[in-house]
Every structure is written in C-alpha cells, then in structure tokens.
C-alpha positions, 0 to 999 in steps of 0.5 A: 699515279701522281697528279701530273701523271693523271694530267698527262694520262690522256696523251698517253692513251693517244700514244698507246693507240699509235704504237699499238696500231704500228705494232699491229701492222707488223704483226699482220704483215702489213709492214715488212719485217726482214729476217736475215739469214744471219745470226742477229741478236737484238738488245733493247728495252721498252723504257726510254734509256738507262737499262744497261744496253751498252754493258750487255752488248759489251758482255756479248762482245767479250763472250764472242771474242772468247770463242773467236767469232767474227763480230759486228755491232750495229746501232743508230748512232744517236747524237752523231752529226753524220747520216746514213751507213757508216763503218767505224774507223780509227779516225772516228769520234763521238760526233761522227759515230755516236757515243756508244758505238765510239766506246766499242770502236775505241775499246776493241779497235780492229777486233770487231766491226762497228757500224751505224745506220738509221735503218738497220735493215739497210745497215745489215746488208752493208755489213755482210757485203763488207765482211761475209765472214761475220758470225754475229751482228749485235743490234744495239737499242733495236727493240722498237726497230721492227723492220728487222726481225732478230734471230734472238731478242733480249729485252732489258728492264731495270730492277728499280723501275721494272717495265711492269710498274711503268706507264707509257710516255708521257705519263711514264717512260715506256716507249710502247705498252707492257705487252710488247715484252711478248716479242722477247726471247730473253728478259733480263732485269738489270742493276739489281742489288748484289744480294738480291734474294731468291724470294724477290727474284720469284716475285719479279718473275711472277709479275713478268709472267703476266706479260710473257708466259715463258721467256727465260728471265735473268737478273744482273748487277753492275760491277765497276772495274779499276779506274783508268787514267786519261790524264797525266797527273796522279790520282788524288784523294778528293773526287769531282764526279761527272755523269752524262748518262741516262741514269746517274744514280748508280754511278754517283752512289758508287763514287760516294761509297768509295771516294771523297766526293766534293762535287758531282756534275749531272748532265743529260744523256749524250750531253755535248760538252762545251769548252766553258763547262770544262773550264769551270770544272777544271777550276773547281778541280784546282780549288779542291785539289781533286781528281776527275772521275767520269763514266766510260761513255763520257770519257769518249767526249771528255778525253778530247779536251786538251786541258783535261789530259794534263790533269788528274782524270780517270774513267770508271769502266762498267760491266754486268755480272749475273746473279746466279748461274750465267751459264744458262744465259750463255747456253741460250745464246749458243743455241740461238746461234746454231740456227745458221751453219756458219756458227 
C-alpha cells in the first residue's frame, strides 16, 4: 500500500462493513432477489469500471444473433438525462439512453431490443411484456444489482489489475470485497497480452481459487477492427486521439503503435463533450493537418458535432478475442440457456 492508501484504509473498512452487511441481507433472504423464468445473463465486475463489460456484451450479442435468437440488453443507462424504464429507438441519443446502450442501439438497430432502467427488477418485466419471444436478456453492469438473480453471472476483471490484488474503495477500486467473486458462474480476465503464457494463466487461476474454488476461468485480449469514418474528409497520416473511457491506456498505446500521434486528449469516463472543447480540438487538427481517431463509445457523442462531420474523423471499433479455445466458454453459455425450454 502507498501512504495515501494507508490514510484512506479506515474509510475502506467502513465501506467494507456496509457492503458486507448489504450482501449478507441478500444471502439470508432478508432482501429480495428475484429470479425470473427467463434466460438472464449478467455481466459485471467487482471494480469500478474499465474491465471491458461492453465488449463482452457485444460479443454475446453477436453470438446470439448468429444463432437467430431474440435478444434484449438492459442496463442502468449511466449518464442519461431521462429516468425510469426506456426502450431504445432510432430517435434516441446518448443523453436519453446512455453511452453504452446507445452503442448497441446505433450498431444493431432493430436486430435487438435495447432498454435502460435504474431498477432491473422492474425493467425485465417491461421487456418481457413488450416482447414475450425474447430468448435472452443481457444485463450490463449488474453484478452489484442483487435485486435480480441472473441465470448466469459472468464476472470480469482485468489482467493488469486483477480483483485479487485490489482493495476496497476508497483505498482501491473494488465496489465490494474480493469474496464477492463467489457469486460468479464464470470469471474472465480481460485485456490480457495476446501472447500470455500457459504458466502465467495457471498462476492467475491459482490465485483466483482463493476466492472461488471451481468457477471456469477464461482470458481475453482486445482486438481492434479497421477504422470507421464519421467525417467526410479523407484519412491523414497524423492523428489526434480522443479517449473518454474508464481506461484509456490500451487505446492510447494502440494508437501510438500504429499511427503518428501528435496529440492525445484524455477525458473522464462518460465525458459530456462541450462545443468549446471540440472547437479547440478542430483547431489543433487543422494546425497539424491531422485526422481525429476516437473510441466507438466516444463516437456516440462526438458524431453529433457538425464541425467534426466535415473533417477527417474516425472511430476504432473494439472486440474481444479469447486466448485459447473459446468453444468451452460458448458451451457454458449454451448449457445455461437450456434451463428454459424456449431456448
């Protein structure tokens, strides 16, 4: 621990007591956790953001679409300016739906249902009432949302900052104690190096076993697809990077390795971009004769600025790739879905 972590440690102990007591109430059935008669897959983490939940949800969407399933996603819709249950439509924006749900809405349109609700236990019945033919509901960032008990729970943690090395808020980045990993049906370490060795995997699995004795454990790495344009001008050699996500490190590193980056602007997760910020960036682009490259999540907001649409602007789609055989992971998904005859 660093000196500042030691100073904050007493507050982490208080936070630990509060979260443990809350979880205990659910464990002894003093607080209600609803299990719906539907295939509900929860994807979440113990840490505060940046573990790759959205790419995992996107991976599952594509998998279920390949099997011709009726899919719905349900999340809180963090950062939106609306409240209550809301079903996504072509007229929505990040302000009405939230950043991540808007990615799914824009990308898949009427291929899936995208919904947001602060209370997932209320959102799920609304979804099923809207479309009783839904095969699977994907819950985004719902690991601590214990009012709903998913039929399958996938816990994500990053290779670089695994939950078993982290500490509770505010000393570290954990939302609850490491022991919370026991609720997971599958554990996946994300953002691992492509060439991660078998020995290193075994070491991480062994350390995870202290917190979950038998959950299947997988490792994934990030892969980037080709650039997609959202401006009318052609690509240029130099790049201005913009990242407003929880962990900009992998994105920035990829740009530096593949482009001539002259500036990189880091913003906080779910940043609400202002016109004066964009105007300044446009001036820098003109000065360096550079194109803008951003994340798919940031594109959801940046694409609304008219002065960017006439410039050389691109976003970089992200996807996950399994290290090793992903068929074992998909078999677990398929087996879990067989709990309900509709699947």
